[in-house]
Phi, psi and omega in degrees: 000127187276181189294320179297323179289324186288321181296316177294332177288319181289329172293314175301315177297323180291315187295319178288338172283334175281325179300307182310321182295326187280341174287329181276317185229087186284154175281117184279142181187190179266006191056041177251183183303320180300316177301315183302310183297325178293323175301311184295317181295327181283319180299319190247028182295340185261356186305323187287350178288327181258333180217107183299340182271357178292136181235082185308132168088356182265139181285156180281154184249346181299135185312302180225142183257131179242141179217117176279104190272132174235119185288148184290324183284344180216096187287343174280345181273108179235149175205162184258130175252122181248118178269179192289151177278178188300320189296321180287328189287340174295351177286350187314303188302317183294314170311313180289323183288312183292337180289324174089014173069198185295337183288342176288341187254336189300137176082000178279156175275175190292329178297308182296317180300312180301313176302311179291320180297313179304312182297323187289315176294327173298315178303314185287321177300316178305316178292332171054061195293338178244155183297321181217148174088019184295320185293312182301316179298308180297323181298322179289314182300311186288324176305310179295317180305302189303319179301317183281346173268357181104018176236150169253112183255108192251094177303328185294338174300327185265004180224043183279338182209179185299317184292316179289331174294319178297325184288328172296318180298312184299316178298317175299319184284335176294312180303317177292317184289329176305320187280328182275319175228081190298342181271352189297321180299338171276356179097000182276115181228159186233000182207166178293315178300320178293325180298315182300310179302320179301311181303315182285309180285320186255352174252304176293336184236034181288340174261005181291152177300144174283161178301326182292322176295317178296319179296311180304317180285342180262003184244147173242126181280121177285163191289133166225164181287155175299324180298322179298311183295323178298313185296316179289325177293320181291326175290318178299319179295325177303310182296335183259008178068035182240157183280142185294149181227115191257011195292330191287000000 
């Protein structure tokens, strides 16, 4: 193992230790940008020991984020993930504010919860507010958000082995790509890089679970009354132009 690998391993071990601490003693906040930054700063508070240029809690300033994804199960399968540019990344506070925190999730059934959380996670992942450590930070942030709304969102269920981790990566990357290139899922591309990404994400993995599917399977609904769930579902269905369904 070379020096860079040792540093990366030490940083991973440190960050996951901090994540375990946050599961016991979470950082309280309003689920706004400041709260998100505080969580990132806590998780990576030891990073400067390994890399003096690391800035825990600071938002990235690079115009656009690119990531060449290599799947663990197929090291030959690569595709490009393109995150938001600087002008779009400034939408972070608005997206967090418009979401409405835990109150916007309270009383939902698992289907509606998964739908809303998947969109929210996809929006945040696309903005990719930090240069590094976004996934770990967003998992902690959304887990705490779900818990305060009455749900247990266990991301570990979706990342228990190499295969399941790859499924999560593909689902998240589809969400990001849907936002960057909304026509790609229909096969409309404008460059060779987009074409390669389209082949991998939307053709090779067309039957792969969506982020909504993964979140639904990783979430436990804490007990609430049937009346509360009916009222929230009735309201949500009206907003979506659907007839109410009280079969759950």
